[in-house]
N, CA, C and O atoms as a GROMACS GRO file, in nm:
protein
  488
    1UNK      N    1  -3.090  11.471  -0.696
    1UNK     CA    2  -3.131  11.537  -0.574
    1UNK      C    3  -3.284  11.556  -0.575
    1UNK      O    4  -3.352  11.532  -0.476
    2UNK      N    5  -3.332  11.598  -0.689
    2UNK     CA    6  -3.477  11.620  -0.703
    2UNK      C    7  -3.556  11.490  -0.683
    2UNK      O    8  -3.661  11.490  -0.619
    3UNK      N    9  -3.504  11.381  -0.737
    3UNK     CA   10  -3.574  11.253  -0.726
    3UNK      C   11  -3.584  11.208  -0.580
    3UNK      O   12  -3.691  11.163  -0.537
    4UNK      N   13  -3.476  11.220  -0.504
    4UNK     CA   14  -3.478  11.177  -0.364
    4UNK      C   15  -3.553  11.274  -0.273
    4UNK      O   16  -3.604  11.235  -0.168
    5UNK      N   17  -3.561  11.400  -0.314
    5UNK     CA   18  -3.635  11.500  -0.235
    5UNK      C   19  -3.785  11.471  -0.234
    5UNK      O   20  -3.857  11.522  -0.148
    6UNK      N   21  -3.831  11.391  -0.325
    6UNK     CA   22  -3.972  11.353  -0.328
    6UNK      C   23  -4.011  11.271  -0.205
    6UNK      O   24  -4.129  11.264  -0.171
    7UNK      N   25  -3.914  11.209  -0.139
    7UNK     CA   26  -3.942  11.118  -0.028
    7UNK      C   27  -3.907  11.177   0.108
    7UNK      O   28  -3.922  11.111   0.210
    8UNK      N   29  -3.862  11.302   0.109
    8UNK     CA   30  -3.828  11.370   0.233
    8UNK      C   31  -3.730  11.483   0.208
    8UNK      O   32  -3.667  11.490   0.102
    9UNK      N   33  -3.718  11.572   0.304
    9UNK     CA   34  -3.628  11.686   0.290
    9UNK      C   35  -3.484  11.641   0.312
    9UNK      O   36  -3.451  11.581   0.414
   10UNK      N   37  -3.398  11.671   0.215
   10UNK     CA   38  -3.259  11.628   0.221
   10UNK      C   39  -3.175  11.724   0.307
   10UNK      O   40  -3.189  11.846   0.299
   11UNK      N   41  -3.090  11.664   0.389
   11UNK     CA   42  -2.993  11.741   0.467
   11UNK      C   43  -2.857  11.738   0.398
   11UNK      O   44  -2.776  11.829   0.414
   12UNK      N   45  -2.833  11.633   0.320
   12UNK     CA   46  -2.704  11.614   0.252
   12UNK      C   47  -2.726  11.528   0.129
   12UNK      O   48  -2.811  11.439   0.130
   13UNK      N   49  -2.649  11.555   0.022
   13UNK     CA   50  -2.661  11.480  -0.101
   13UNK      C   51  -2.527  11.476  -0.172
   13UNK      O   52  -2.453  11.575  -0.171
   14UNK      N   53  -2.495  11.363  -0.234
   14UNK     CA   54  -2.372  11.352  -0.313
   14UNK      C   55  -2.395  11.260  -0.432
   14UNK      O   56  -2.446  11.149  -0.420
   15UNK      N   57  -2.356  11.311  -0.546
   15UNK     CA   58  -2.355  11.234  -0.670
   15UNK      C   59  -2.224  11.270  -0.739
   15UNK      O   60  -2.215  11.375  -0.803
   16UNK      N   61  -2.123  11.183  -0.728
   16UNK     CA   62  -1.991  11.217  -0.782
   16UNK      C   63  -1.994  11.240  -0.934
   16UNK      O   64  -2.084  11.193  -1.004
   17UNK      N   65  -1.896  11.311  -0.981
   17UNK     CA   66  -1.883  11.335  -1.126
   17UNK      C   67  -1.867  11.201  -1.197
   17UNK      O   68  -1.803  11.109  -1.146
   18UNK      N   69  -1.925  11.192  -1.314
   18UNK     CA   70  -1.916  11.068  -1.392
   18UNK      C   71  -1.778  11.047  -1.452
   18UNK      O   72  -1.733  10.934  -1.470
   19UNK      N   73  -1.712  11.156  -1.481
   19UNK     CA   74  -1.583  11.148  -1.549
   19UNK      C   75  -1.482  11.237  -1.478
   19UNK      O   76  -1.512  11.352  -1.445
   20UNK      N   77  -1.365  11.184  -1.454
   20UNK     CA   78  -1.259  11.261  -1.391
   20UNK      C   79  -1.171  11.319  -1.502
   20UNK      O   80  -1.087  11.249  -1.559
   21UNK      N   81  -1.191  11.448  -1.531
   21UNK     CA   82  -1.115  11.513  -1.638
   21UNK      C   83  -0.965  11.515  -1.610
   21UNK      O   84  -0.884  11.500  -1.701
   22UNK      N   85  -0.931  11.533  -1.485
   22UNK     CA   86  -0.790  11.541  -1.447
   22UNK      C   87  -0.716  11.411  -1.473
   22UNK      O   88  -0.603  11.411  -1.523
   23UNK      N   89  -0.781  11.300  -1.440
   23UNK     CA   90  -0.716  11.169  -1.456
   23UNK      C   91  -0.752  11.100  -1.588
   23UNK      O   92  -0.682  11.009  -1.632
   24UNK      N   93  -0.861  11.144  -1.650
   24UNK     CA   94  -0.899  11.088  -1.779
   24UNK      C   95  -0.969  10.955  -1.774
   24UNK      O   96  -0.945  10.870  -1.859
   25UNK      N   97  -1.056  10.934  -1.676
   25UNK     CA   98  -1.132  10.810  -1.671
   25UNK      C   99  -1.271  10.832  -1.612
   25UNK      O  100  -1.297  10.929  -1.540
   26UNK      N  101  -1.361  10.735  -1.645
   26UNK     CA  102  -1.494  10.734  -1.586
   26UNK      C  103  -1.481  10.684  -1.443
   26UNK      O  104  -1.389  10.609  -1.409
   27UNK      N  105  -1.574  10.726  -1.359
   27UNK     CA  106  -1.572  10.686  -1.218
   27UNK      C  107  -1.694  10.603  -1.185
   27UNK      O  108  -1.798  10.614  -1.250
   28UNK      N  109  -1.682  10.519  -1.083
   28UNK     CA  110  -1.795  10.440  -1.036
   28UNK      C  111  -1.903  10.536  -0.986
   28UNK      O  112  -1.875  10.626  -0.907
   29UNK      N  113  -2.024  10.517  -1.033
   29UNK     CA  114  -2.135  10.601  -0.990
   29UNK      C  115  -2.200  10.544  -0.865
   29UNK      O  116  -2.213  10.423  -0.849
   30UNK      N  117  -2.240  10.634  -0.777
   30UNK     CA  118  -2.319  10.599  -0.660
   30UNK      C  119  -2.395  10.723  -0.618
   30UNK      O  120  -2.366  10.833  -0.664
   31UNK      N  121  -2.492  10.706  -0.531
   31UNK     CA  122  -2.569  10.819  -0.479
   31UNK      C  123  -2.563  10.813  -0.327
   31UNK      O  124  -2.588  10.708  -0.268
   32UNK      N  125  -2.531  10.924  -0.265
   32UNK     CA  126  -2.530  10.933  -0.120
   32UNK      C  127  -2.624  11.043  -0.075
   32UNK      O  128  -2.634  11.147  -0.140
   33UNK      N  129  -2.694  11.021   0.036
   33UNK     CA  130  -2.785  11.123   0.086
   33UNK      C  131  -2.819  11.097   0.233
   33UNK      O  132  -2.795  10.990   0.288
   34UNK      N  133  -2.876  11.200   0.293
   34UNK     CA  134  -2.929  11.190   0.429
   34UNK      C  135  -3.052  11.281   0.435
   34UNK      O  136  -3.049  11.395   0.389
   35UNK      N  137  -3.159  11.228   0.492
   35UNK     CA  138  -3.280  11.308   0.512
   35UNK      C  139  -3.271  11.379   0.646
   35UNK      O  140  -3.212  11.329   0.741
   36UNK      N  141  -3.331  11.497   0.652
   36UNK     CA  142  -3.335  11.570   0.779
   36UNK      C  143  -3.410  11.489   0.883
   36UNK      O  144  -3.368  11.481   0.999
   37UNK      N  145  -3.520  11.428   0.842
   37UNK     CA  146  -3.598  11.340   0.929
   37UNK      C  147  -3.637  11.218   0.847
   37UNK      O  148  -3.713  11.228   0.751
   38UNK      N  149  -3.584  11.104   0.884
   38UNK     CA  150  -3.611  10.981   0.809
   38UNK      C  151  -3.750  10.930   0.842
   38UNK      O  152  -3.785  10.910   0.959
   39UNK      N  153  -3.829  10.908   0.739
   39UNK     CA  154  -3.963  10.853   0.757
   39UNK      C  155  -3.955  10.701   0.752
   39UNK      O  156  -3.879  10.643   0.675
   40UNK      N  157  -4.033  10.639   0.835
   40UNK     CA  158  -4.038  10.493   0.842
   40UNK      C  159  -4.072  10.434   0.705
   40UNK      O  160  -4.168  10.476   0.641
   41UNK      N  161  -3.995  10.337   0.662
   41UNK     CA  162  -4.022  10.264   0.540
   41UNK      C  163  -3.963  10.323   0.412
   41UNK      O  164  -3.968  10.259   0.307
   42UNK      N  165  -3.906  10.444   0.418
   42UNK     CA  166  -3.853  10.507   0.297
   42UNK      C  167  -3.733  10.430   0.242
   42UNK      O  168  -3.723  10.410   0.121
   43UNK      N  169  -3.644  10.386   0.328
   43UNK     CA  170  -3.528  10.309   0.281
   43UNK      C  171  -3.573  10.185   0.204
   43UNK      O  172  -3.523  10.158   0.095
   44UNK      N  173  -3.667  10.112   0.260
   44UNK     CA  174  -3.715   9.990   0.196
   44UNK      C  175  -3.788  10.022   0.065
   44UNK      O  176  -3.774   9.950  -0.033
   45UNK      N  177  -3.863  10.130   0.066
   45UNK     CA  178  -3.934  10.173  -0.055
   45UNK      C  179  -3.836  10.202  -0.168
   45UNK      O  180  -3.855  10.156  -0.280
   46UNK      N  181  -3.730  10.276  -0.138
   46UNK     CA  182  -3.630  10.311  -0.239
   46UNK      C  183  -3.556  10.186  -0.286
   46UNK      O  184  -3.534  10.167  -0.405
   47UNK      N  185  -3.519  10.101  -0.192
   47UNK     CA  186  -3.449   9.978  -0.228
   47UNK      C  187  -3.537   9.890  -0.318
   47UNK      O  188  -3.489   9.836  -0.418
   48UNK      N  189  -3.662   9.875  -0.283
   48UNK     CA  190  -3.755   9.796  -0.365
   48UNK      C  191  -3.772   9.857  -0.504
   48UNK      O  192  -3.778   9.786  -0.604
   49UNK      N  193  -3.780   9.991  -0.509
   49UNK     CA  194  -3.795  10.059  -0.638
   49UNK      C  195  -3.674  10.032  -0.727
   49UNK      O  196  -3.690  10.007  -0.847
   50UNK      N  197  -3.556  10.037  -0.670
   50UNK     CA  198  -3.434  10.012  -0.747
   50UNK      C  199  -3.430   9.867  -0.794
   50UNK      O  200  -3.391   9.839  -0.908
   51UNK      N  201  -3.470   9.775  -0.708
   51UNK     CA  202  -3.467   9.633  -0.745
   51UNK      C  203  -3.570   9.599  -0.853
   51UNK      O  204  -3.559   9.496  -0.919
   52UNK      N  205  -3.670   9.685  -0.871
   52UNK     CA  206  -3.777   9.656  -0.967
   52UNK      C  207  -3.745   9.695  -1.110
   52UNK      O  208  -3.824   9.668  -1.201
   53UNK      N  209  -3.630   9.759  -1.134
   53UNK     CA  210  -3.596   9.801  -1.269
   53UNK      C  211  -3.478   9.719  -1.324
   53UNK      O  212  -3.397   9.668  -1.247
   54UNK      N  213  -3.471   9.706  -1.455
   54UNK     CA  214  -3.366   9.622  -1.516
   54UNK      C  215  -3.231   9.694  -1.528
   54UNK      O  216  -3.197   9.745  -1.635
   55UNK      N  217  -3.156   9.697  -1.421
   55UNK     CA  218  -3.023   9.758  -1.423
   55UNK      C  219  -2.921   9.656  -1.474
   55UNK      O  220  -2.945   9.535  -1.472
   56UNK      N  221  -2.808   9.706  -1.519
   56UNK     CA  222  -2.701   9.618  -1.567
   56UNK      C  223  -2.624   9.555  -1.451
   56UNK      O  224  -2.570   9.445  -1.463
   57UNK      N  225  -2.620   9.627  -1.339
   57UNK     CA  226  -2.548   9.582  -1.221
   57UNK      C  227  -2.647   9.557  -1.108
   57UNK      O  228  -2.760   9.606  -1.111
   58UNK      N  229  -2.604   9.482  -1.008
   58UNK     CA  230  -2.685   9.464  -0.888
   58UNK      C  231  -2.653   9.580  -0.794
   58UNK      O  232  -2.536   9.610  -0.768
   59UNK      N  233  -2.758   9.644  -0.741
   59UNK     CA  234  -2.743   9.761  -0.655
   59UNK      C  235  -2.792   9.731  -0.514
   59UNK      O  236  -2.882   9.650  -0.494
   60UNK      N  237  -2.730   9.797  -0.418
   60UNK     CA  238  -2.766   9.778  -0.278
   60UNK      C  239  -2.773   9.915  -0.210
   60UNK      O  240  -2.697  10.006  -0.241
   61UNK      N  241  -2.866   9.926  -0.118
   61UNK     CA  242  -2.878  10.048  -0.037
   61UNK      C  243  -2.816  10.019   0.099
   61UNK      O  244  -2.866   9.936   0.175
   62UNK      N  245  -2.708  10.087   0.128
   62UNK     CA  246  -2.643  10.071   0.258
   62UNK      C  247  -2.697  10.179   0.352
   62UNK      O  248  -2.676  10.298   0.330
   63UNK      N  249  -2.765  10.135   0.456
   63UNK     CA  250  -2.824  10.227   0.555
   63UNK      C  251  -2.766  10.198   0.693
   63UNK      O  252  -2.831  10.224   0.794
   64UNK      N  253  -2.645  10.144   0.698
   64UNK     CA  254  -2.584  10.108   0.825
   64UNK      C  255  -2.525  10.228   0.898
   64UNK      O  256  -2.492  10.220   1.016
   65UNK      N  257  -2.513  10.338   0.827
   65UNK     CA  258  -2.457  10.459   0.886
   65UNK      C  259  -2.559  10.572   0.876
   65UNK      O  260  -2.670  10.552   0.829
   66UNK      N  261  -2.519  10.687   0.920
   66UNK     CA  262  -2.608  10.804   0.918
   66UNK      C  263  -2.653  10.840   0.776
   66UNK      O  264  -2.769  10.874   0.755
   67UNK      N  265  -2.561  10.834   0.682
   67UNK     CA  266  -2.593  10.863   0.542
   67UNK      C  267  -2.633  10.735   0.471
   67UNK      O  268  -2.584  10.627   0.502
   68UNK      N  269  -2.722  10.749   0.375
   68UNK     CA  270  -2.762  10.637   0.290
   68UNK      C  271  -2.672  10.641   0.167
   68UNK      O  272  -2.644  10.747   0.113
   69UNK      N  273  -2.628  10.524   0.123
   69UNK     CA  274  -2.546  10.513   0.004
   69UNK      C  275  -2.606  10.404  -0.084
   69UNK      O  276  -2.619  10.288  -0.042
   70UNK      N  277  -2.641  10.442  -0.206
   70UNK     CA  278  -2.689  10.346  -0.305
   70UNK      C  279  -2.573  10.323  -0.400
   70UNK      O  280  -2.528  10.415  -0.469
   71UNK      N  281  -2.524  10.200  -0.404
   71UNK     CA  282  -2.404  10.171  -0.483
   71UNK      C  283  -2.410  10.030  -0.539
   71UNK      O  284  -2.486   9.946  -0.491
   72UNK      N  285  -2.329  10.004  -0.641
   72UNK     CA  286  -2.324   9.868  -0.694
   72UNK      C  287  -2.280   9.770  -0.584
   72UNK      O  288  -2.186   9.797  -0.509
   73UNK      N  289  -2.347   9.658  -0.578
   73UNK     CA  290  -2.317   9.558  -0.476
   73UNK      C  291  -2.172   9.512  -0.484
   73UNK      O  292  -2.109   9.483  -0.382
   74UNK      N  293  -2.119   9.504  -0.604
   74UNK     CA  294  -1.979   9.461  -0.621
   74UNK      C  295  -1.884   9.550  -0.542
   74UNK      O  296  -1.788   9.500  -0.482
   75UNK      N  297  -1.908   9.680  -0.540
   75UNK     CA  298  -1.821   9.773  -0.468
   75UNK      C  299  -1.823   9.738  -0.319
   75UNK      O  300  -1.718   9.727  -0.256
   76UNK      N  301  -1.941   9.723  -0.265
   76UNK     CA  302  -1.955   9.692  -0.123
   76UNK      C  303  -1.890   9.557  -0.090
   76UNK      O  304  -1.823   9.543   0.013
   77UNK      N  305  -1.910   9.459  -0.177
   77UNK     CA  306  -1.855   9.326  -0.155
   77UNK      C  307  -1.702   9.326  -0.159
   77UNK      O  308  -1.636   9.275  -0.068
   78UNK      N  309  -1.645   9.385  -0.264
   78UNK     CA  310  -1.499   9.384  -0.279
   78UNK      C  311  -1.430   9.468  -0.173
   78UNK      O  312  -1.316   9.439  -0.134
   79UNK      N  313  -1.496   9.572  -0.127
   79UNK     CA  314  -1.436   9.658  -0.024
   79UNK      C  315  -1.456   9.601   0.115
   79UNK      O  316  -1.389   9.643   0.210
   80UNK      N  317  -1.546   9.505   0.129
   80UNK     CA  318  -1.572   9.449   0.261
   80UNK      C  319  -1.650   9.542   0.351
   80UNK      O  320  -1.642   9.533   0.474
   81UNK      N  321  -1.727   9.634   0.291
   81UNK     CA  322  -1.809   9.728   0.367
   81UNK      C  323  -1.757   9.869   0.359
   81UNK      O  324  -1.640   9.894   0.330
   82UNK      N  325  -1.846   9.962   0.386
   82UNK     CA  326  -1.811  10.105   0.380
   82UNK      C  327  -1.710  10.146   0.485
   82UNK      O  328  -1.634  10.241   0.465
   83UNK      N  329  -1.710  10.076   0.597
   83UNK     CA  330  -1.622  10.114   0.708
   83UNK      C  331  -1.478  10.067   0.690
   83UNK      O  332  -1.390  10.108   0.766
   84UNK      N  333  -1.454   9.983   0.591
   84UNK     CA  334  -1.320   9.933   0.566
   84UNK      C  335  -1.229  10.048   0.523
   84UNK      O  336  -1.263  10.121   0.430
   85UNK      N  337  -1.115  10.066   0.589
   85UNK     CA  338  -1.022  10.173   0.551
   85UNK      C  339  -0.974  10.163   0.405
   85UNK      O  340  -0.932  10.263   0.347
   86UNK      N  341  -0.981  10.044   0.347
   86UNK     CA  342  -0.937  10.024   0.209
   86UNK      C  343  -1.047  10.054   0.107
   86UNK      O  344  -1.026  10.035  -0.013
   87UNK      N  345  -1.162  10.099   0.152
   87UNK     CA  346  -1.275  10.125   0.062
   87UNK      C  347  -1.234  10.218  -0.053
   87UNK      O  348  -1.262  10.187  -0.169
   88UNK      N  349  -1.170  10.328  -0.022
   88UNK     CA  350  -1.129  10.425  -0.126
   88UNK      C  351  -1.031  10.362  -0.225
   88UNK      O  352  -1.035  10.393  -0.344
   89UNK      N  353  -0.945  10.273  -0.177
   89UNK     CA  354  -0.851  10.206  -0.266
   89UNK      C  355  -0.923  10.113  -0.363
   89UNK      O  356  -0.886  10.104  -0.480
   90UNK      N  357  -1.026  10.045  -0.314
   90UNK     CA  358  -1.105   9.956  -0.400
   90UNK      C  359  -1.174  10.037  -0.509
   90UNK      O  360  -1.173   9.997  -0.626
   91UNK      N  361  -1.232  10.149  -0.472
   91UNK     CA  362  -1.298  10.236  -0.570
   91UNK      C  363  -1.196  10.285  -0.674
   91UNK      O  364  -1.223  10.283  -0.794
   92UNK      N  365  -1.081  10.328  -0.627
   92UNK     CA  366  -0.977  10.378  -0.719
   92UNK      C  367  -0.933  10.269  -0.816
   92UNK      O  368  -0.911  10.296  -0.934
   93UNK      N  369  -0.920  10.147  -0.767
   93UNK     CA  370  -0.883  10.036  -0.854
   93UNK      C  371  -0.988  10.014  -0.963
   93UNK      O  372  -0.954   9.987  -1.078
   94UNK      N  373  -1.115  10.026  -0.926
   94UNK     CA  374  -1.222  10.009  -1.025
   94UNK      C  375  -1.216  10.121  -1.130
   94UNK      O  376  -1.236  10.097  -1.248
   95UNK      N  377  -1.189  10.242  -1.085
   95UNK     CA  378  -1.178  10.355  -1.178
   95UNK      C  379  -1.069  10.330  -1.283
   95UNK      O  380  -1.089  10.357  -1.401
   96UNK      N  381  -0.956  10.279  -1.239
   96UNK     CA  382  -0.842  10.266  -1.329
   96UNK      C  383  -0.836  10.132  -1.404
   96UNK      O  384  -0.771  10.123  -1.507
   97UNK      N  385  -0.904  10.030  -1.352
   97UNK     CA  386  -0.890   9.897  -1.413
   97UNK      C  387  -1.017   9.840  -1.473
   97UNK      O  388  -1.011   9.738  -1.543
   98UNK      N  389  -1.132   9.903  -1.448
   98UNK     CA  390  -1.257   9.846  -1.500
   98UNK      C  391  -1.351   9.956  -1.547
   98UNK      O  392  -1.453   9.984  -1.484
   99UNK      N  393  -1.314  10.018  -1.657
   99UNK     CA  394  -1.396  10.125  -1.713
   99UNK      C  395  -1.533  10.077  -1.758
   99UNK      O  396  -1.630  10.152  -1.751
  100UNK      N  397  -1.543   9.954  -1.803
  100UNK     CA  398  -1.672   9.899  -1.844
  100UNK      C  399  -1.769   9.897  -1.725
  100UNK      O  400  -1.886   9.934  -1.739
  101UNK      N  401  -1.721   9.855  -1.611
  101UNK     CA  402  -1.802   9.854  -1.489
  101UNK      C  403  -1.846   9.997  -1.452
  101UNK      O  404  -1.961  10.020  -1.418
  102UNK      N  405  -1.753  10.090  -1.460
  102UNK     CA  406  -1.784  10.230  -1.427
  102UNK      C  407  -1.891  10.285  -1.520
  102UNK      O  408  -1.984  10.352  -1.474
  103UNK      N  409  -1.880  10.257  -1.648
  103UNK     CA  410  -1.977  10.306  -1.745
  103UNK      C  411  -2.114  10.243  -1.720
  103UNK      O  412  -2.216  10.311  -1.732
  104UNK      N  413  -2.118  10.116  -1.687
  104UNK     CA  414  -2.246  10.052  -1.654
  104UNK      C  415  -2.308  10.116  -1.530
  104UNK      O  416  -2.429  10.135  -1.526
  105UNK      N  417  -2.227  10.148  -1.432
  105UNK     CA  418  -2.281  10.210  -1.310
  105UNK      C  419  -2.338  10.349  -1.341
  105UNK      O  420  -2.441  10.388  -1.285
  106UNK      N  421  -2.274  10.422  -1.429
  106UNK     CA  422  -2.322  10.555  -1.469
  106UNK      C  423  -2.457  10.543  -1.540
  106UNK      O  424  -2.550  10.619  -1.513
  107UNK      N  425  -2.465  10.448  -1.631
  107UNK     CA  426  -2.589  10.424  -1.704
  107UNK      C  427  -2.702  10.384  -1.609
  107UNK      O  428  -2.815  10.432  -1.620
  108UNK      N  429  -2.670  10.296  -1.516
  108UNK     CA  430  -2.769  10.251  -1.418
  108UNK      C  431  -2.819  10.366  -1.331
  108UNK      O  432  -2.939  10.375  -1.304
  109UNK      N  433  -2.728  10.452  -1.285
  109UNK     CA  434  -2.770  10.563  -1.199
  109UNK      C  435  -2.869  10.653  -1.273
  109UNK      O  436  -2.966  10.698  -1.214
  110UNK      N  437  -2.846  10.678  -1.400
  110UNK     CA  438  -2.940  10.759  -1.478
  110UNK      C  439  -3.077  10.692  -1.482
  110UNK      O  440  -3.180  10.760  -1.467
  111UNK      N  441  -3.080  10.561  -1.501
  111UNK     CA  442  -3.205  10.486  -1.504
  111UNK      C  443  -3.273  10.489  -1.367
  111UNK      O  444  -3.395  10.507  -1.358
  112UNK      N  445  -3.196  10.471  -1.262
  112UNK     CA  446  -3.250  10.472  -1.126
  112UNK      C  447  -3.312  10.609  -1.094
  112UNK      O  448  -3.422  10.616  -1.038
  113UNK      N  449  -3.243  10.715  -1.128
  113UNK     CA  450  -3.294  10.850  -1.102
  113UNK      C  451  -3.425  10.873  -1.178
  113UNK      O  452  -3.521  10.925  -1.122
  114UNK      N  453  -3.427  10.835  -1.304
  114UNK     CA  454  -3.551  10.850  -1.383
  114UNK      C  455  -3.666  10.775  -1.318
  114UNK      O  456  -3.778  10.826  -1.310
  115UNK      N  457  -3.639  10.654  -1.273
  115UNK     CA  458  -3.743  10.573  -1.210
  115UNK      C  459  -3.792  10.637  -1.080
  115UNK      O  460  -3.913  10.643  -1.055
  116UNK      N  461  -3.700  10.684  -0.997
  116UNK     CA  462  -3.739  10.747  -0.872
  116UNK      C  463  -3.818  10.877  -0.893
  116UNK      O  464  -3.898  10.916  -0.808
  117UNK      N  465  -3.796  10.943  -1.005
  117UNK     CA  466  -3.871  11.064  -1.035
  117UNK      C  467  -4.014  11.034  -1.079
  117UNK      O  468  -4.102  11.119  -1.066
  118UNK      N  469  -4.038  10.913  -1.131
  118UNK     CA  470  -4.168  10.878  -1.187
  118UNK      C  471  -4.260  10.802  -1.092
  118UNK      O  472  -4.382  10.813  -1.102
  119UNK      N  473  -4.203  10.725  -1.000
  119UNK     CA  474  -4.289  10.638  -0.919
  119UNK      C  475  -4.370  10.721  -0.818
  119UNK      O  476  -4.326  10.827  -0.774
  120UNK      N  477  -4.488  10.671  -0.783
  120UNK     CA  478  -4.568  10.741  -0.682
  120UNK      C  479  -4.499  10.737  -0.546
  120UNK      O  480  -4.437  10.636  -0.510
  121UNK      N  481  -4.509  10.844  -0.471
  121UNK     CA  482  -4.448  10.848  -0.339
  121UNK      C  483  -4.533  10.767  -0.241
  121UNK      O  484  -4.655  10.757  -0.256
  122UNK      N  485  -4.468  10.709  -0.141
  122UNK     CA  486  -4.543  10.626  -0.045
  122UNK      C  487  -4.633  10.710   0.045
  122UNK      O  488  -4.702  10.655   0.130
   0.00000   0.00000   0.00000
């Protein structure tokens, strides 16, 4: 939250838990947020910043809706987009069948957050 607040005042933020204690598995990491007032070029700046670091997975910033979602490209591809009613099912399948992918996404999110905290603001 602190890293993204550097680029504007947040109206909403979500960073899901890394591990689901109830079910006993790691979860796919992603970051969701919405700025109170979106500044021109911030989406592209964040996307470029993420693309400039050596992550294990390919990441994409989805800005097609009111909220911004930074997530592994594989999730978006396999779900066929955020608006697909089966999106939650795809995520659940990844949680239960691909723990290696989930762990890589968690590691990447930590790296992405560190990077966003360090880079100069536009």
